[in-house]
C-alpha positions as CSV (number, residue, x, y, z in Angstrom):
1,X,-12.5,0.5,-4.5
2,X,-10.6,3.8,-4.5
3,X,-11.9,4.7,-1.0
4,X,-10.5,1.4,0.3
5,X,-7.1,2.2,-1.1
6,X,-7.1,5.7,0.4
7,X,-8.1,4.2,3.8
8,X,-5.3,1.7,3.6
9,X,-2.8,4.5,2.8
10,X,-4.0,6.4,5.9
11,X,-3.6,3.2,8.0
12,X,-0.1,2.7,6.7
13,X,0.9,6.2,7.5
14,X,-0.5,6.0,11.0
15,X,1.2,2.7,11.6
16,X,4.6,4.1,10.5
17,X,4.1,7.1,12.8
18,X,3.5,4.5,15.7
19,X,6.7,2.6,14.8
20,X,5.0,-0.3,12.9
21,X,5.8,-1.6,9.5
22,X,3.3,-2.5,6.8
23,X,3.1,-3.5,3.2
24,X,0.5,-2.9,0.5
25,X,-0.1,-6.3,-1.1
26,X,-2.7,-7.0,-3.8
27,X,-1.7,-10.4,-5.2
28,X,0.6,-12.1,-2.7
29,X,-2.2,-13.5,-0.5
30,X,-4.9,-15.6,-2.3
31,X,-8.2,-13.8,-2.0
32,X,-10.1,-16.9,-0.8
33,X,-7.7,-17.4,2.1
34,X,-7.9,-13.8,3.2
35,X,-11.7,-13.9,3.0
36,X,-11.7,-17.0,5.2
37,X,-9.2,-15.6,7.6
38,X,-11.2,-12.4,8.2
39,X,-14.5,-14.2,7.8
40,X,-15.6,-11.7,5.1
41,X,-18.9,-12.2,3.3
42,X,-18.5,-13.7,-0.2
43,X,-20.0,-10.6,-1.8
44,X,-17.0,-8.4,-0.8
45,X,-13.9,-8.3,-3.0
46,X,-10.3,-8.1,-1.7
47,X,-8.7,-4.7,-2.5
48,X,-5.4,-5.5,-0.7
49,X,-4.0,-7.3,2.4
50,X,-1.9,-5.2,4.7
51,X,0.2,-7.1,7.3
52,X,1.1,-5.0,10.2
53,X,3.9,-5.5,12.7
54,X,7.0,-4.2,14.5
55,X,10.1,-4.9,12.5
56,X,13.3,-6.3,14.2
57,X,15.2,-3.6,12.2
58,X,14.3,-1.1,9.5
59,X,15.9,-1.5,6.1
60,X,18.5,1.0,5.0
61,X,16.9,3.9,3.2
62,X,18.0,3.9,-0.5
63,X,19.4,7.1,-1.9
64,X,16.8,9.5,-3.1
65,X,16.6,10.4,-6.8
66,X,17.2,14.0,-7.8
67,X,13.9,15.9,-8.4
68,X,14.9,16.4,-12.1
69,X,14.7,12.6,-12.6
70,X,11.1,12.6,-11.5
71,X,9.6,15.7,-13.1
72,X,8.1,15.4,-16.6
73,X,8.1,18.7,-18.5
74,X,6.2,17.5,-21.6
75,X,2.8,18.7,-22.5
76,X,-0.1,17.5,-24.6
77,X,-0.6,19.3,-27.8
78,X,-3.9,21.3,-28.0
79,X,-6.2,20.1,-30.8
């Protein structure tokens, strides 16, 4: 399962580098419909669906958070 997620991440990065847009969706598409669409065997489970296309326009980039908002400086206590 984890390898599949890593593969999708690489696909999404490569797609963006080529000017395509993607989205990582795990619950938007019903699993049975995706399996039917790609003709997947019943013994395989859906990890995610990743639509791929060229957007008419890219959304505006939201402002980035300051690094101090993202860093956690707490530590676990040694027992």
